[in-house]
Structures are given as C-alpha cells and as structure tokens.
VMD Tcl script that draws the C-alpha trace (Angstrom):
set ca {
  {-31.53 -97.73 12.07}
  {-28.94 -95.24 10.83}
  {-28.87 -91.89 12.64}
  {-26.96 -88.61 12.53}
  {-24.75 -89.91 15.33}
  {-23.66 -92.91 13.30}
  {-21.81 -90.31 11.21}
  {-20.67 -87.71 13.74}
  {-20.53 -89.64 17.00}
  {-17.36 -91.66 16.63}
  {-15.37 -89.63 19.17}
  {-18.36 -88.10 20.90}
  {-17.77 -89.47 24.38}
  {-14.29 -87.92 24.60}
  {-15.72 -84.38 24.57}
  {-19.12 -84.93 26.15}
  {-18.46 -86.04 29.71}
  {-21.06 -85.31 32.36}
  {-20.78 -82.01 34.20}
  {-21.36 -82.65 37.93}
  {-23.50 -79.53 38.39}
  {-25.85 -80.48 35.58}
  {-25.85 -84.06 36.86}
  {-26.85 -82.86 40.35}
  {-29.83 -80.97 38.92}
  {-30.95 -84.07 37.05}
  {-30.55 -86.20 40.18}
  {-32.73 -83.77 42.12}
  {-35.39 -83.90 39.41}
  {-35.65 -87.71 39.56}
  {-35.50 -87.93 43.35}
  {-37.70 -90.75 44.64}
  {-37.68 -92.60 41.31}
  {-36.13 -96.06 41.49}
  {-36.37 -97.13 37.85}
  {-35.36 -94.85 34.97}
  {-35.57 -95.18 31.20}
  {-32.88 -93.05 29.54}
  {-34.18 -92.22 26.06}
  {-31.67 -91.15 23.44}
  {-29.02 -92.23 25.90}
  {-26.00 -91.91 23.65}
  {-22.77 -92.87 25.39}
  {-24.46 -92.63 28.79}
  {-23.92 -89.10 30.04}
  {-25.98 -88.26 33.11}
  {-27.28 -91.78 33.66}
  {-27.90 -92.13 37.41}
  {-25.82 -94.88 38.99}
  {-27.92 -95.26 42.13}
  {-31.04 -96.48 40.32}
  {-32.15 -99.22 37.98}
  {-31.64 -97.81 34.50}
  {-32.45 -99.06 31.02}
  {-31.01 -97.07 28.12}
  {-32.58 -96.61 24.69}
  {-30.36 -95.46 21.82}
  {-30.81 -95.85 18.05}
  {-27.17 -95.35 17.01}
  {-24.81 -98.32 17.11}
  {-21.90 -95.88 16.99}
  {-23.04 -94.35 20.26}
  {-23.89 -97.71 21.82}
  {-20.33 -98.89 21.10}
  {-18.94 -96.04 23.22}
  {-20.81 -97.06 26.35}
  {-18.37 -98.26 28.98}
  {-18.50 -101.73 30.56}
  {-20.76 -101.83 33.58}
  {-23.11 -99.16 32.33}
  {-26.86 -99.67 32.14}
  {-28.13 -102.25 29.64}
  {-29.07 -100.65 26.35}
  {-31.80 -101.39 23.82}
  {-31.41 -100.21 20.24}
  {-34.68 -98.41 19.60}
  {-36.16 -95.00 18.91}
  {-38.10 -92.68 21.19}
  {-41.03 -92.83 18.80}
  {-41.54 -96.56 19.42}
  {-40.41 -97.51 22.91}
  {-40.55 -101.31 23.30}
  {-42.00 -101.27 26.83}
  {-45.48 -101.58 28.37}
  {-47.40 -98.61 29.75}
  {-46.07 -97.15 33.01}
  {-42.99 -99.40 33.01}
  {-40.61 -96.93 34.69}
  {-40.83 -94.47 37.56}
  {-39.14 -91.86 35.40}
  {-38.14 -91.24 31.81}
  {-35.00 -89.19 31.19}
  {-34.06 -87.44 27.94}
  {-30.82 -85.44 27.79}
  {-30.46 -83.04 24.84}
  {-32.24 -85.53 22.62}
  {-35.76 -84.37 21.76}
  {-34.54 -82.09 18.96}
  {-33.02 -85.13 17.21}
  {-36.23 -87.15 17.10}
  {-37.92 -87.61 13.73}
  {-41.32 -87.13 15.37}
  {-41.32 -85.19 18.61}
  {-45.06 -85.74 18.91}
  {-44.71 -89.52 18.86}
  {-41.61 -89.49 21.05}
  {-43.10 -87.33 23.78}
  {-46.31 -89.35 23.71}
  {-44.27 -92.52 24.17}
  {-42.33 -91.02 27.08}
  {-45.57 -90.01 28.78}
  {-46.96 -93.50 28.19}
  {-44.15 -95.45 29.85}
  {-43.53 -93.07 32.81}
  {-45.29 -93.80 36.10}
  {-44.22 -90.68 37.96}
  {-42.50 -88.16 35.71}
  {-40.45 -87.47 32.61}
  {-37.39 -85.22 32.81}
  {-35.95 -83.56 29.72}
  {-32.72 -81.56 29.57}
  {-33.36 -79.17 26.69}
  {-33.00 -75.55 25.56}
  {-35.46 -72.69 25.66}
  {-34.53 -71.02 22.38}
  {-36.18 -67.75 23.36}
  {-33.34 -67.36 25.88}
  {-30.61 -69.13 23.91}
  {-30.99 -66.85 20.89}
  {-29.15 -64.15 22.86}
  {-25.96 -66.25 22.97}
  {-23.04 -64.21 21.56}
  {-21.90 -67.07 19.31}
  {-24.81 -66.40 16.98}
  {-23.37 -62.93 16.29}
  {-20.58 -64.76 14.47}
  {-22.45 -67.85 13.29}
  {-26.09 -66.84 12.71}
  {-26.72 -69.96 10.62}
  {-26.42 -72.07 13.77}
  {-29.55 -70.62 15.33}
  {-31.34 -70.86 11.99}
  {-30.67 -74.62 12.09}
  {-31.72 -75.05 15.70}
  {-34.81 -72.84 15.63}
  {-37.09 -75.26 13.74}
  {-35.95 -78.43 15.53}
  {-35.81 -77.55 19.23}
  {-39.16 -78.07 20.96}
  {-40.86 -75.06 22.47}
  {-41.52 -75.41 26.19}
  {-45.27 -75.25 25.59}
  {-45.01 -78.34 23.40}
  {-44.25 -80.52 26.44}
  {-47.47 -79.42 28.09}
  {-49.48 -81.22 25.42}
  {-48.38 -84.60 26.78}
  {-48.35 -84.17 30.57}
  {-50.87 -83.17 33.18}
  {-48.41 -80.59 34.50}
  {-44.93 -79.37 33.64}
  {-42.25 -77.55 35.61}
  {-39.34 -75.71 34.02}
  {-36.08 -75.55 35.98}
  {-33.36 -73.25 34.55}
  {-29.85 -74.72 34.45}
  {-27.28 -71.89 34.38}
  {-24.13 -73.09 32.62}
  {-20.85 -72.82 34.57}
  {-17.91 -71.14 32.86}
  {-15.84 -74.30 33.24}
  {-18.58 -76.70 32.14}
  {-17.11 -80.15 31.48}
  {-19.75 -81.23 28.99}
  {-18.96 -80.04 25.48}
  {-22.39 -78.97 24.28}
  {-22.79 -75.71 22.36}
  {-23.30 -73.39 25.32}
  {-20.55 -74.92 27.44}
  {-17.89 -72.65 25.93}
  {-19.65 -69.31 26.46}
  {-16.59 -67.94 28.33}
  {-14.00 -69.86 26.29}
  {-14.50 -68.50 22.76}
  {-11.27 -69.91 21.40}
  {-12.66 -73.41 21.93}
  {-14.95 -72.94 18.93}
  {-11.87 -72.68 16.72}
  {-10.97 -76.28 17.61}
  {-12.41 -78.73 15.02}
  {-12.56 -81.48 17.64}
  {-14.83 -79.31 19.78}
  {-17.07 -78.55 16.81}
  {-17.29 -82.23 15.85}
  {-18.83 -83.05 19.23}
  {-21.66 -80.54 18.67}
  {-24.29 -81.84 16.29}
  {-25.37 -78.48 14.88}
  {-21.93 -77.89 13.35}
  {-22.38 -81.01 11.21}
  {-25.37 -79.39 9.51}
  {-23.73 -76.11 8.55}
  {-21.73 -75.26 5.45}
  {-18.28 -73.74 5.18}
  {-17.71 -71.37 8.10}
  {-14.01 -70.62 7.62}
  {-14.57 -66.89 7.16}
  {-16.78 -66.63 10.27}
  {-14.24 -68.54 12.34}
  {-11.45 -66.34 11.00}
  {-13.42 -63.26 12.13}
  {-13.87 -64.79 15.59}
  {-10.17 -65.64 15.82}
  {-9.22 -62.10 14.77}
  {-11.55 -60.56 17.36}
  {-10.17 -62.81 20.10}
  {-6.55 -62.02 19.24}
  {-7.16 -58.28 18.95}
  {-9.15 -58.01 22.17}
  {-12.32 -56.95 20.35}
  {-14.23 -60.00 21.62}
  {-13.20 -59.26 25.22}
  {-14.39 -55.65 24.94}
  {-17.62 -56.48 23.11}
  {-18.68 -59.05 25.69}
  {-17.14 -57.41 28.75}
  {-20.36 -58.10 30.69}
  {-19.36 -61.78 30.80}
  {-16.02 -61.15 32.48}
  {-17.09 -61.42 36.11}
  {-19.72 -64.12 35.62}
  {-19.16 -67.69 36.75}
  {-22.46 -69.02 35.37}
  {-24.72 -67.86 32.54}
  {-28.35 -68.54 31.68}
  {-28.32 -69.64 28.05}
  {-31.77 -71.20 28.06}
  {-30.67 -74.66 29.14}
  {-33.30 -76.10 31.43}
  {-35.00 -79.19 32.76}
  {-38.61 -79.69 31.76}
  {-40.30 -82.02 34.25}
  {-43.60 -83.51 33.12}
  {-45.87 -85.27 35.59}
  {-48.86 -87.43 34.73}
  {-50.03 -88.07 31.17}
  {-52.27 -85.40 29.72}
  {-55.89 -86.42 30.20}
  {-54.81 -89.24 32.53}
}
mol new
graphics top color blue
foreach p $ca { graphics top sphere $p radius 0.5 }
foreach p [lrange $ca 0 end-1] q [lrange $ca 1 end] { graphics top cylinder $p $q radius 0.2 }
display resetview
C-alpha cells in the first residue's frame, strides 16, 4: 500500500504540527460528535483528544510518526473504509481528499460511515489561485488545479453542505503551503518545501527561488505585496466543508 507519503513523509511531523486556531475551528465543526473516524490521518494532526477516535492512514511512514497514546490506527484507504455503515458520529479529513486515487469512492465511503456529519479541511482553489506564491511558482497551481476537489463536488455525496472559511494566521504553526503567506523567506528552506507535498511533484525550481530570494533581499517583494503588511490573517481559500446526511438518504 505504497503512497506518496512513504517517500516524502519521513520528517513530516516535525514541520506539520497542529495550529490551535485551525484546531479550534475543527473542534467547533464536530461539536456533539462522540466518535470520530480520521481519514487520511497522517501523523495525527488535528485529531480531537476529547472523543473516541479511530485513524485511517495508508502510509506506514506516516503511521510510524504517530506518538504513543494517540488514537489507534488502521492501515487502509479512504476508498475502502473497513467499517460498517454509520459506524461513527463524524468523519474527519484534513487536507487529504486531493491525495485520494478516487475522490468519488472516498467521499462516498465517508458519507456511508458517518452518522451525523463529515468534516473536510480543504482548499477552495478559486480563492487560493490569488496567492502571491504562484506569481513566482506558477507550476504549483498547475499541479494542484486538477487534484483539489471543487466545493460543489462534496454536494454530490451529502444531503447538505456548509462551507466555513478558515483565514490563515500570519504565524500559523502548521507548515502547509499557505501557512507562510507573510514569511516568504520560508519557501527558500528545503526542509519547509519537503513538508509540502506539491513541491515533490515539481521539477527544478532553482531559478524561481533565486528570483524570490532576490526580490526579498532587495525589498521588491515587500513593495509588491505591501497590502499584506498590516494583515494578521489572510483568506487563501482554506475552508471546512461540512457534509450532513448522505445524498438521497
């Protein structure tokens, strides 16, 4: 059951700790749910500690980084969840749907095993495409555009969906792509890039990174994106999609 994260995930947990503000939004979204299935759980970011949780993760590399005392984990894929119908109050998926081989099968499985709701932390690319990073690295958005689910796709599997924007704080602790929107020099760090899956799919970007470094050092970046200076949070399209009730149920 080899996955992308068997290759790139060896030091993933060091850079991808939970951000408390994102975690609080997820906690609010699963309020009232006592049992949670965390699909594509990785090293366990954002797993609620106050509930009964089962984690599902296909990558042994990621499973090995889960700390002692964390939720029990089953090696499996979203497309074939090894649980009966309506087994959990909630299903949680954190930045995972775009990695699934079949989003159709995976979302159908999540809807099948959820009694109350399914909560997905994902990206609305129609908003995210405005991120300044793509001015320097346009190939990144070309990689993400075909794999990130459109918000309307979730509606096919649930009776109703709610979209909750998650503005990203300037000092976000989780090292996903948008976390460094106000810290451009971070993208020059290879360790940062290695914890972001999209960078593993791109070719040589030395010249683009050199341009970014030059613009940072010269002050060009600061002037070009001066509108960011006084912001403490930024809407980059990150959001929670909350699905309730299986479609046609």
